[in-house]
C-alpha positions, 0 to 999 in steps of 0.5 A: 169650722165649728163641728155639727155633732157632740164631741167627747161623750159622757156629758154632765154625769161623766164630768161629775163623777170623774171630778169627784174622783180626781178630788178624792184622789188627790186628797187621799194620796196627796199628788197634784190634780194634774197627775190624777187626771192623767192617771184617769186617761186611757192607756195602752193605746198608741197615740196618733202622730196628728190630731185635728184641732178641736174647735172647743177643748172641754172634756165634753163638748156640744154643738151649738143648740143641742144641749140646753143649760138646765135652768135654776134660780138661786139666791146671791149670797151678797143679795137678791136673786139670780137665774140662769135665764137672766144671763140669756144674752151673755157667755156664762161660766158655770162652776161649783166651789166652796169658799173655805176650800184650800185644794181645787177651788182655789185653782179653779177660782184663779183660772177663772180670774186669769180668764177675765183679765185675759179678755177685754171687759166687754167680752168677759163671761158672766160667772156663776159659782154655785155653792157646795157648802151652804152652811159655811158660804157667807158674804164675808167668805165669798168676797175673800175667796174672790179676793184671794183667787182675783176674780174680777167684777161679774161674779156671783156667788149662789146658794139656797136651801139644800134641797134647791142646791142638790137639784142644781148639783144633780142637774149638772152631774155635781156630787157633794159628799160632806165629811167629818171636816171637809166637803168632797165635791166635784168640780166641773166647769160649764161654758154656756152660750148666749142663747142658753146652750151648754158648749163645753164642760171641763175638769181641773186643772183648768187651763186659762188660755184654752178656756179663754180661746173657747169663750172668744170662739162661743162669744163670736159664734152666738153673737 
């Protein structure tokens, strides 16, 4: 049964702040993102022997119709423009990546590709990738990244002016911090239902089987 109240607390800001801690810590001390994420979990409390299965599996979840996804319109790096409103009627996955990244971005990208291949074409979500590197993401680099990560048709790599992107990053709790030779950024993934409401937010490492299950559930619930 689908819950009627929101699940994990913290929302977009929590996802963005925690994700950037995961990225920064993994880069700084050279450990796997999964280990860092594990270290961020509360410790010292005894774990229950039985936990109810969640309806959705994000680190943050929201009940249907409770949390509208912030709207935006951005330029598609491959041509034209895309708005979140234009995806209404489809389950949508939103994430924030850099086509030149070699750390967590490939993990997120490959997981999304795995999800697409696990679903029949008619059930696949629209994928909106919002650039965190507008100066570096080009048609050639985003095509190469999508090919490396095996992301299937249906993806859109969105960019714009720094001001336009900053507004979207802020709306979704994504922190972006350019450094001398890299860009440190949050890597949250959002699942938006067919009516334009956020249903779940995920941090790396993204588990494709759970996201696939959530997409199926959200797609059926909002059909």
